[in-house]
N, CA, C and O atoms as a DFTB+ gen file, in Angstrom:
608 C
 N C O
     1  1    -162.691      47.965     146.980
     2  2    -162.224      46.683     147.394
     3  2    -161.968      45.738     146.241
     4  3    -161.033      44.940     146.309
     5  1    -162.725      45.793     145.231
     6  2    -162.588      44.863     144.118
     7  2    -161.665      45.378     143.028
     8  3    -161.632      44.818     141.933
     9  1    -160.941      46.400     143.302
    10  2    -160.120      47.022     142.271
    11  2    -158.957      46.148     141.833
    12  3    -158.614      46.179     140.651
    13  1    -158.345      45.391     142.684
    14  2    -157.190      44.581     142.312
    15  2    -157.554      43.254     141.672
    16  3    -156.643      42.550     141.234
    17  1    -158.801      42.866     141.587
    18  2    -159.217      41.561     141.079
    19  2    -159.191      41.504     139.557
    20  3    -158.957      40.430     139.004
    21  1    -159.415      42.579     138.877
    22  2    -159.525      42.550     137.413
    23  2    -158.198      42.356     136.706
    24  3    -158.224      42.196     135.486
    25  1    -157.102      42.354     137.316
    26  2    -155.812      42.106     136.674
    27  2    -155.080      43.363     136.311
    28  3    -154.052      43.272     135.639
    29  1    -155.523      44.507     136.696
    30  2    -154.791      45.737     136.448
    31  2    -155.133      46.328     135.094
    32  3    -155.730      45.668     134.243
    33  1    -154.753      47.559     134.909
    34  2    -155.057      48.235     133.653
    35  2    -153.806      48.511     132.866
    36  3    -152.754      47.945     133.162
    37  1    -153.888      49.337     131.906
    38  2    -152.729      49.747     131.114
    39  2    -152.400      48.773     129.990
    40  3    -153.235      47.962     129.590
    41  1    -151.181      48.864     129.491
    42  2    -150.745      48.067     128.345
    43  2    -150.649      46.582     128.655
    44  3    -150.971      45.737     127.820
    45  1    -150.216      46.288     129.823
    46  2    -149.982      44.889     130.175
    47  2    -151.269      44.083     130.083
    48  3    -151.240      42.935     129.639
    49  1    -152.361      44.638     130.477
    50  2    -153.634      43.943     130.440
    51  2    -154.106      43.675     129.018
    52  3    -154.670      42.612     128.761
    53  1    -153.899      44.591     128.096
    54  2    -154.344      44.400     126.714
    55  2    -153.537      43.328     126.010
    56  3    -154.102      42.520     125.273
    57  1    -152.252      43.299     126.215
    58  2    -151.401      42.330     125.552
    59  2    -151.626      40.931     126.119
    60  3    -151.526      39.949     125.384
    61  1    -151.916      40.828     127.357
    62  2    -152.104      39.542     128.004
    63  2    -153.398      38.854     127.590
    64  3    -153.511      37.643     127.778
    65  1    -154.361      39.550     127.045
    66  2    -155.641      38.965     126.668
    67  2    -155.657      38.452     125.228
    68  3    -156.746      38.271     124.683
    69  1    -154.562      38.216     124.605
    70  2    -154.534      37.657     123.246
    71  2    -154.185      38.649     122.159
    72  3    -154.036      38.243     121.006
    73  1    -154.045      39.925     122.464
    74  2    -153.653      40.892     121.452
    75  2    -152.196      40.704     121.052
    76  3    -151.401      40.210     121.850
    77  1    -151.837      41.081     119.856
    78  2    -150.457      40.931     119.385
    79  2    -149.863      42.289     119.079
    80  3    -150.562      43.237     118.720
    81  1    -148.563      42.353     119.230
    82  2    -147.856      43.585     118.882
    83  2    -147.722      43.642     117.367
    84  3    -147.610      42.587     116.742
    85  1    -147.727      44.806     116.747
    86  2    -147.582      44.897     115.292
    87  2    -146.218      44.370     114.841
    88  3    -145.204      44.601     115.498
    89  1    -146.209      43.652     113.699
    90  2    -144.981      43.085     113.168
    91  2    -144.266      44.137     112.321
    92  3    -144.894      44.797     111.493
    93  1    -142.993      44.292     112.518
    94  2    -142.244      45.339     111.838
    95  2    -141.596      44.851     110.541
    96  3    -141.122      45.684     109.769
    97  1    -141.551      43.542     110.260
    98  2    -140.908      43.020     109.054
    99  2    -141.946      42.455     108.100
   100  3    -143.030      42.047     108.517
   101  1    -141.605      42.434     106.805
   102  2    -142.476      41.860     105.782
   103  2    -141.904      40.498     105.412
   104  3    -140.706      40.377     105.157
   105  1    -142.736      39.492     105.382
   106  2    -142.318      38.152     104.999
   107  2    -142.366      38.059     103.468
   108  3    -143.454      38.063     102.892
   109  1    -141.226      37.977     102.810
   110  2    -141.167      37.977     101.349
   111  2    -141.150      36.579     100.756
   112  3    -141.146      36.443      99.533
   113  1    -141.139      35.538     101.574
   114  2    -141.077      34.175     101.056
   115  2    -142.260      33.848     100.138
   116  3    -142.031      33.290      99.065
   117  1    -143.507      34.161     100.494
   118  2    -144.603      33.876      99.555
   119  2    -144.477      34.665      98.251
   120  3    -144.821      34.158      97.183
   121  1    -143.992      35.887      98.332
   122  2    -143.809      36.693      97.129
   123  2    -142.762      36.062      96.209
   124  3    -142.960      36.014      94.995
   125  1    -141.676      35.588      96.758
   126  2    -140.633      34.940      95.962
   127  2    -141.166      33.663      95.333
   128  3    -140.871      33.379      94.172
   129  1    -141.946      32.887      96.080
   130  2    -142.528      31.667      95.539
   131  2    -143.428      31.952      94.349
   132  3    -143.346      31.270      93.328
   133  1    -144.271      32.938      94.471
   134  2    -145.173      33.300      93.372
   135  2    -144.373      33.790      92.167
   136  3    -144.690      33.427      91.034
   137  1    -143.365      34.590      92.386
   138  2    -142.564      35.109      91.280
   139  2    -141.827      33.987      90.552
   140  3    -141.736      34.014      89.324
   141  1    -141.302      33.004      91.278
   142  2    -140.625      31.878      90.634
   143  2    -141.589      31.048      89.799
   144  3    -141.234      30.608      88.705
   145  1    -142.786      30.830      90.290
   146  2    -143.790      30.095      89.512
   147  2    -144.145      30.861      88.247
   148  3    -144.241      30.266      87.174
   149  1    -144.341      32.162      88.354
   150  2    -144.642      32.968      87.169
   151  2    -143.486      32.959      86.171
   152  3    -143.719      32.917      84.963
   153  1    -142.258      32.997      86.651
   154  2    -141.103      32.943      85.771
   155  2    -141.083      31.640      84.987
   156  3    -140.826      31.646      83.783
   157  1    -141.348      30.537      85.648
   158  2    -141.362      29.242      84.962
   159  2    -142.486      29.191      83.935
   160  3    -142.293      28.685      82.830
   161  1    -143.654      29.711      84.290
   162  2    -144.770      29.717      83.338
   163  2    -144.424      30.535      82.106
   164  3    -144.703      30.103      80.988
   165  1    -143.825      31.705      82.282
   166  2    -143.466      32.531      81.130
   167  2    -142.356      31.899      80.299
   168  3    -142.350      32.030      79.075
   169  1    -141.423      31.220      80.944
   170  2    -140.346      30.565      80.186
   171  2    -140.891      29.423      79.334
   172  3    -140.380      29.173      78.242
   173  1    -141.903      28.739      79.805
   174  2    -142.472      27.634      79.045
   175  2    -143.378      28.139      77.932
   176  3    -143.367      27.588      76.831
   177  1    -144.160      29.175      78.198
   178  2    -145.137      29.623      77.209
   179  2    -144.583      30.596      76.180
   180  3    -145.176      30.739      75.111
   181  1    -143.486      31.263      76.450
   182  2    -142.954      32.263      75.508
   183  2    -142.617      31.668      74.143
   184  3    -142.992      32.271      73.137
   185  1    -141.936      30.526      74.040
   186  2    -141.683      29.973      72.710
   187  2    -142.951      29.563      71.980
   188  3    -142.986      29.594      70.750
   189  1    -143.989      29.180      72.706
   190  2    -145.229      28.778      72.060
   191  2    -145.959      29.969      71.462
   192  3    -146.648      29.824      70.452
   193  1    -145.823      31.130      72.059
   194  2    -146.487      32.323      71.553
   195  2    -145.843      32.849      70.280
   196  3    -146.471      33.601      69.535
   197  1    -144.624      32.472      70.026
   198  2    -143.894      32.976      68.874
   199  2    -144.428      32.409      67.561
   200  3    -144.452      33.107      66.547
   201  1    -144.850      31.161      67.577
   202  2    -145.332      30.503      66.375
   203  2    -146.806      30.830      66.174
   204  3    -147.663      30.292      66.876
   205  1    -147.107      31.709      65.221
   206  2    -148.478      32.141      65.015
   207  2    -149.222      31.239      64.041
   208  3    -150.451      31.177      64.091
   209  1    -148.519      30.538      63.157
   210  2    -149.144      29.692      62.167
   211  2    -149.031      28.244      62.633
   212  3    -147.920      27.748      62.822
   213  1    -150.157      27.554      62.824
   214  2    -150.083      26.189      63.335
   215  2    -149.653      25.190      62.259
   216  3    -150.264      25.118      61.194
   217  1    -148.615      24.433      62.537
   218  2    -148.166      23.350      61.665
   219  2    -147.800      22.163      62.544
   220  3    -147.454      22.331      63.713
   221  1    -147.878      20.974      61.983
   222  2    -147.478      19.771      62.694
   223  2    -146.032      19.477      62.322
   224  3    -145.752      19.008      61.219
   225  1    -145.114      19.752      63.245
   226  2    -143.690      19.634      62.973
   227  2    -143.233      18.189      63.098
   228  3    -143.767      17.439      63.916
   229  1    -142.245      17.789      62.292
   230  2    -141.689      16.444      62.456
   231  2    -140.860      16.369      63.727
   232  3    -140.358      17.380      64.217
   233  1    -140.722      15.151      64.259
   234  2    -139.940      14.959      65.479
   235  2    -138.469      14.794      65.134
   236  3    -138.120      14.334      64.047
   237  1    -137.611      15.175      66.077
   238  2    -136.175      15.061      65.894
   239  2    -135.507      14.880      67.237
   240  3    -136.053      15.279      68.266
   241  1    -134.325      14.279      67.235
   242  2    -133.539      14.127      68.459
   243  2    -132.425      15.163      68.525
   244  3    -131.580      15.104      69.419
   245  1    -132.411      16.097      67.604
   246  2    -131.345      17.104      67.552
   247  2    -131.425      18.026      68.772
   248  3    -132.499      18.261      69.326
   249  1    -130.260      18.538      69.171
   250  2    -130.183      19.456      70.302
   251  2    -130.729      20.823      69.883
   252  3    -130.523      21.264      68.752
   253  1    -131.419      21.478      70.796
   254  2    -132.019      22.782      70.508
   255  2    -130.934      23.838      70.332
   256  3    -129.915      23.829      71.023
   257  1    -131.176      24.752      69.387
   258  2    -130.244      25.850      69.138
   259  2    -130.645      27.057      69.972
   260  3    -131.801      27.199      70.370
   261  1    -129.678      27.915      70.226
   262  2    -129.963      29.165      70.937
   263  2    -130.663      30.127      69.989
   264  3    -130.368      30.162      68.794
   265  1    -131.590      30.904      70.529
   266  2    -132.302      31.871      69.700
   267  2    -131.465      33.116      69.501
   268  3    -130.743      33.548      70.400
   269  1    -131.569      33.688      68.310
   270  2    -130.874      34.932      68.006
   271  2    -131.871      36.075      68.056
   272  3    -133.075      35.879      67.897
   273  1    -131.352      37.264      68.280
   274  2    -132.227      38.431      68.394
   275  2    -132.891      38.755      67.057
   276  3    -134.093      39.016      67.009
   277  1    -132.122      38.738      65.979
   278  2    -132.663      39.058      64.661
   279  2    -132.836      37.765      63.886
   280  3    -131.859      37.131      63.486
   281  1    -134.083      37.381      63.679
   282  2    -134.348      36.215      62.859
   283  2    -135.695      36.372      62.176
   284  3    -136.554      37.133      62.623
   285  1    -135.863      35.641      61.088
   286  2    -137.073      35.688      60.300
   287  2    -137.690      34.293      60.354
   288  3    -136.992      33.298      60.159
   289  1    -138.992      34.218      60.617
   290  2    -139.669      32.930      60.663
   291  2    -140.453      32.726      59.375
   292  3    -141.268      33.560      58.981
   293  1    -140.187      31.593      58.730
   294  2    -140.861      31.218      57.495
   295  2    -141.577      29.905      57.772
   296  3    -140.948      28.953      58.234
   297  1    -142.888      29.829      57.499
   298  2    -143.684      28.657      57.796
   299  2    -144.349      28.157      56.524
   300  3    -144.880      28.938      55.734
   301  1    -144.312      26.829      56.335
   302  2    -145.000      26.202      55.205
   303  2    -146.051      25.265      55.779
   304  3    -145.723      24.314      56.489
   305  1    -147.323      25.537      55.468
   306  2    -148.401      24.701      55.978
   307  2    -148.576      23.454      55.115
   308  3    -147.963      23.321      54.056
   309  1    -149.422      22.548      55.589
   310  2    -149.660      21.268      54.913
   311  2    -150.153      21.459      53.480
   312  3    -149.819      20.662      52.603
   313  1    -150.940      22.499      53.233
   314  2    -151.462      22.731      51.882
   315  2    -150.470      23.469      50.979
   316  3    -150.789      23.752      49.824
   317  1    -149.276      23.783      51.484
   318  2    -148.251      24.448      50.683
   319  2    -148.235      25.956      50.819
   320  3    -147.408      26.616      50.190
   321  1    -149.122      26.521      51.621
   322  2    -149.152      27.965      51.828
   323  2    -147.914      28.390      52.612
   324  3    -147.583      27.799      53.641
   325  1    -147.234      29.425      52.110
   326  2    -146.014      29.918      52.736
   327  2    -146.355      31.197      53.508
   328  3    -147.040      32.085      53.000
   329  1    -145.864      31.265      54.739
   330  2    -146.078      32.433      55.594
   331  2    -144.726      33.042      55.931
   332  3    -143.790      32.329      56.293
   333  1    -144.626      34.360      55.813
   334  2    -143.461      35.096      56.289
   335  2    -143.903      35.764      57.577
   336  3    -144.761      36.646      57.568
   337  1    -143.305      35.333      58.696
   338  2    -143.775      35.659      60.044
   339  2    -145.210      35.139      60.159
   340  3    -145.393      33.922      60.198
   341  1    -146.238      35.992      60.217
   342  2    -147.612      35.494      60.311
   343  2    -148.474      35.947      59.138
   344  3    -149.701      35.913      59.226
   345  1    -147.842      36.375      58.028
   346  2    -148.572      36.849      56.857
   347  2    -148.459      35.827      55.727
   348  3    -147.360      35.420      55.350
   349  1    -149.609      35.421      55.195
   350  2    -149.626      34.477      54.073
   351  2    -149.121      35.171      52.820
   352  3    -149.414      36.344      52.586
   353  1    -148.351      34.430      52.007
   354  2    -147.791      34.982      50.782
   355  2    -148.465      34.345      49.569
   356  3    -148.834      33.171      49.592
   357  1    -148.615      35.135      48.521
   358  2    -149.130      34.620      47.260
   359  2    -148.050      33.729      46.628
   360  3    -146.877      33.851      46.981
   361  1    -148.426      32.833      45.700
   362  2    -147.447      31.881      45.134
   363  2    -146.165      32.490      44.574
   364  3    -145.116      31.863      44.723
   365  1    -146.168      33.639      43.954
   366  2    -144.950      34.214      43.400
   367  2    -144.322      35.322      44.239
   368  3    -143.361      35.959      43.806
   369  1    -144.848      35.553      45.410
   370  2    -144.469      36.710      46.214
   371  2    -143.252      36.480      47.106
   372  3    -142.671      37.450      47.592
   373  1    -142.848      35.239      47.339
   374  2    -141.788      34.937      48.302
   375  2    -140.467      35.610      47.947
   376  3    -139.828      36.197      48.820
   377  1    -140.046      35.540      46.691
   378  2    -138.755      36.105      46.288
   379  2    -138.715      37.613      46.532
   380  3    -137.714      38.134      47.024
   381  1    -139.785      38.310      46.196
   382  2    -139.818      39.764      46.381
   383  2    -139.789      40.142      47.865
   384  3    -139.111      41.094      48.251
   385  1    -140.517      39.402      48.684
   386  2    -140.549      39.699      50.115
   387  2    -139.205      39.406      50.771
   388  3    -138.801      40.113      51.694
   389  1    -138.501      38.356      50.301
   390  2    -137.181      38.040      50.849
   391  2    -136.154      39.100      50.471
   392  3    -135.282      39.439      51.271
   393  1    -136.257      39.623      49.247
   394  2    -135.332      40.676      48.815
   395  2    -135.524      41.964      49.613
   396  3    -134.585      42.745      49.761
   397  1    -136.727      42.190      50.126
   398  2    -137.022      43.417      50.868
   399  2    -136.481      43.376      52.304
   400  3    -136.448      44.410      52.971
   401  1    -136.058      42.207      52.790
   402  2    -135.530      42.110      54.150
   403  2    -134.101      42.631      54.157
   404  3    -133.260      42.110      53.425
   405  1    -133.804      43.643      54.962
   406  2    -132.462      44.239      54.946
   407  2    -131.434      43.352      55.654
   408  3    -131.766      42.540      56.516
   409  1    -130.184      43.539      55.258
   410  2    -129.074      42.851      55.918
   411  2    -128.771      43.544      57.246
   412  3    -129.139      44.699      57.458
   413  1    -128.094      42.818      58.131
   414  2    -127.739      43.377      59.437
   415  2    -126.547      44.315      59.341
   416  3    -126.084      44.638      58.246
   417  1    -126.056      44.747      60.488
   418  2    -124.915      45.655      60.542
   419  2    -123.648      45.020      59.979
   420  3    -122.779      45.718      59.456
   421  1    -123.544      43.690      60.088
   422  2    -122.360      42.993      59.583
   423  2    -122.465      42.660      58.095
   424  3    -121.557      42.041      57.541
   425  1    -123.551      43.056      57.445
   426  2    -123.723      42.805      56.018
   427  2    -124.358      41.465      55.701
   428  3    -124.580      41.149      54.532
   429  1    -124.652      40.676      56.717
   430  2    -125.243      39.362      56.498
   431  2    -126.750      39.431      56.707
   432  3    -127.245      40.218      57.515
   433  1    -127.458      38.609      55.976
   434  2    -128.903      38.513      56.149
   435  2    -129.190      37.802      57.478
   436  3    -128.365      37.009      57.931
   437  1    -130.336      38.067      58.110
   438  2    -130.640      37.429      59.399
   439  2    -130.889      35.929      59.262
   440  3    -131.102      35.415      58.164
   441  1    -130.858      35.254      60.386
   442  2    -131.133      33.825      60.435
   443  2    -132.593      33.574      60.085
   444  3    -133.477      34.314      60.516
   445  1    -132.844      32.532      59.306
   446  2    -134.203      32.148      58.947
   447  2    -134.536      30.854      59.677
   448  3    -133.811      29.865      59.569
   449  1    -135.638      30.868      60.420
   450  2    -136.127      29.633      61.026
   451  2    -137.264      29.128      60.146
   452  3    -138.292      29.787      59.990
   453  1    -137.058      27.957      59.581
   454  2    -138.006      27.372      58.632
   455  2    -138.830      26.319      59.355
   456  3    -138.295      25.327      59.850
   457  1    -140.128      26.545      59.411
   458  2    -141.061      25.599      60.015
   459  2    -141.900      25.016      58.901
   460  3    -142.649      25.738      58.242
   461  1    -141.783      23.710      58.680
   462  2    -142.534      23.058      57.613
   463  2    -143.322      21.893      58.189
   464  3    -142.823      21.152      59.037
   465  1    -144.557      21.737      57.724
   466  2    -145.399      20.639      58.181
   467  2    -144.783      19.314      57.753
   468  3    -144.200      19.216      56.673
   469  1    -144.912      18.295      58.598
   470  2    -144.267      17.016      58.308
   471  2    -144.936      16.261      57.161
   472  3    -144.348      15.318      56.632
   473  1    -146.146      16.649      56.763
   474  2    -146.834      15.982      55.654
   475  2    -146.409      16.527      54.291
   476  3    -146.800      15.971      53.264
   477  1    -145.630      17.585      54.259
   478  2    -145.185      18.161      52.987
   479  2    -144.200      17.248      52.287
   480  3    -143.456      16.502      52.922
   481  1    -144.210      17.321      50.960
   482  2    -143.206      16.554      50.221
   483  2    -141.872      17.301      50.228
   484  3    -141.821      18.514      50.426
   485  1    -140.825      16.565      50.012
   486  2    -139.466      17.092      50.076
   487  2    -139.246      18.208      49.051
   488  3    -138.504      19.154      49.314
   489  1    -139.882      18.101      47.895
   490  2    -139.700      19.100      46.844
   491  2    -140.186      20.479      47.231
   492  3    -139.564      21.478      46.868
   493  1    -141.284      20.552      47.960
   494  2    -141.813      21.857      48.377
   495  2    -140.857      22.550      49.332
   496  3    -140.609      23.750      49.214
   497  1    -140.321      21.790      50.275
   498  2    -139.388      22.373      51.246
   499  2    -138.098      22.801      50.556
   500  3    -137.576      23.877      50.849
   501  1    -137.571      21.978      49.643
   502  2    -136.324      22.353      48.962
   503  2    -136.536      23.533      48.015
   504  3    -135.609      24.315      47.801
   505  1    -137.720      23.679      47.447
   506  2    -138.000      24.837      46.591
   507  2    -137.928      26.126      47.410
   508  3    -137.351      27.118      46.964
   509  1    -138.515      26.109      48.612
   510  2    -138.478      27.289      49.476
   511  2    -137.045      27.548      49.947
   512  3    -136.616      28.700      50.016
   513  1    -136.307      26.492      50.269
   514  2    -134.908      26.672      50.679
   515  2    -134.075      27.222      49.527
   516  3    -133.153      28.004      49.758
   517  1    -134.379      26.830      48.298
   518  2    -133.690      27.392      47.136
   519  2    -133.962      28.880      46.976
   520  3    -133.064      29.652      46.641
   521  1    -135.217      29.278      47.219
   522  2    -135.561      30.709      47.168
   523  2    -134.791      31.485      48.239
   524  3    -134.312      32.591      47.990
   525  1    -134.678      30.895      49.430
   526  2    -133.928      31.546      50.503
   527  2    -132.460      31.709      50.121
   528  3    -131.874      32.771      50.328
   529  1    -131.880      30.672      49.571
   530  2    -130.470      30.723      49.166
   531  2    -130.263      31.744      48.056
   532  3    -129.287      32.493      48.077
   533  1    -131.163      31.781      47.096
   534  2    -131.044      32.735      45.987
   535  2    -131.150      34.177      46.478
   536  3    -130.540      35.076      45.898
   537  1    -131.933      34.407      47.558
   538  2    -132.101      35.754      48.105
   539  2    -130.955      36.148      49.035
   540  3    -130.934      37.274      49.532
   541  1    -129.996      35.243      49.285
   542  2    -128.836      35.580      50.098
   543  2    -128.913      35.120      51.541
   544  3    -128.055      35.477      52.348
   545  1    -129.917      34.342      51.878
   546  2    -130.048      33.815      53.237
   547  2    -129.281      32.500      53.315
   548  3    -129.710      31.486      52.766
   549  1    -128.147      32.529      54.001
   550  2    -127.315      31.331      54.089
   551  2    -127.447      30.627      55.430
   552  3    -127.046      29.470      55.553
   553  1    -127.995      31.290      56.430
   554  2    -128.209      30.660      57.741
   555  2    -129.683      30.312      57.873
   556  3    -130.531      31.181      58.074
   557  1    -129.968      29.017      57.754
   558  2    -131.332      28.528      57.827
   559  2    -131.382      27.437      58.893
   560  3    -130.618      26.473      58.841
   561  1    -132.276      27.593      59.850
   562  2    -132.458      26.535      60.846
   563  2    -133.828      25.912      60.643
   564  3    -134.828      26.613      60.490
   565  1    -133.859      24.590      60.645
   566  2    -135.107      23.851      60.460
   567  2    -135.677      23.552      61.835
   568  3    -134.988      22.993      62.688
   569  1    -136.936      23.921      62.054
   570  2    -137.586      23.728      63.335
   571  2    -138.282      22.385      63.334
   572  3    -139.018      22.055      62.404
   573  1    -138.042      21.601      64.394
   574  2    -138.703      20.309      64.550
   575  2    -139.332      20.227      65.928
   576  3    -139.061      21.049      66.803
   577  1    -140.175      19.226      66.105
   578  2    -140.757      18.975      67.418
   579  2    -139.767      18.157      68.237
   580  3    -138.756      17.684      67.719
   581  1    -140.070      17.998      69.512
   582  2    -139.218      17.230      70.401
   583  2    -139.650      15.779      70.330
   584  3    -140.832      15.472      70.478
   585  1    -138.707      14.894      70.106
   586  2    -138.982      13.467      70.045
   587  2    -139.133      12.932      71.459
   588  3    -138.214      13.037      72.271
   589  1    -140.293      12.358      71.753
   590  2    -140.545      11.861      73.097
   591  2    -140.318      10.374      73.238
   592  3    -140.171       9.886      74.358
   593  1    -140.283       9.638      72.144
   594  2    -140.161       8.185      72.205
   595  2    -138.731       7.726      72.184
   596  3    -137.803       8.524      72.058
   597  1    -138.563       6.412      72.309
   598  2    -137.213       5.833      72.283
   599  2    -136.869       5.379      70.880
   600  3    -135.897       4.641      70.717
   601  1    -137.593       5.770      69.880
   602  2    -137.472       5.500      68.449
   603  2    -136.204       4.857      67.965
   604  3    -135.224       4.737      68.700
   605  1    -136.235       4.441      66.702
   606  2    -135.110       3.721      66.118
   607  2    -134.010       4.651      65.874
   608  3    -132.957       4.247      65.381
C-alpha cells in the first residue's frame, strides 16, 4: 500500500533529490586568466633578470630601444669595476676580452649595451667607450633608468 508514496525509483528519483548530471565541457576561462597573469609577470620580470650586476642608472626621458638577439652587456660599477656580462675584469683585461668576441655573420661586431653607474665621472665612461671603439664595436647603447618625474 505504501509503495507509491516514496516518489518512485529509478533515475528520476536520484536526479530529483539534488544530484547533478556530469558536465561534459571544461571551463577554460580560469585557465586563461591565470596564464595571462603569468605572462604579464614574466614580461615585467624578464628584463630585470638580465642585469646581474647592480648599478644605479641615471634617469632619462629617451624612448626604449628594441632588444637584439646578439648583444654584449658591459657594466661599470660606482667604484670603477668593469664587468663583461656578469664577470669582473681586471684593470687591463678589457681590451683582450673585447678582441675575443667574434663578429656576426654580417661581419659586424654585436651591439654593446653599456650600463654605467650615475655616480661615475665622465672620463671613466668615455675611456671604456674608447676601448669599445678601438676593438671595433660601433653600435653602443647606453642603458638608463626610466624618468618618473616631470623634471626640467
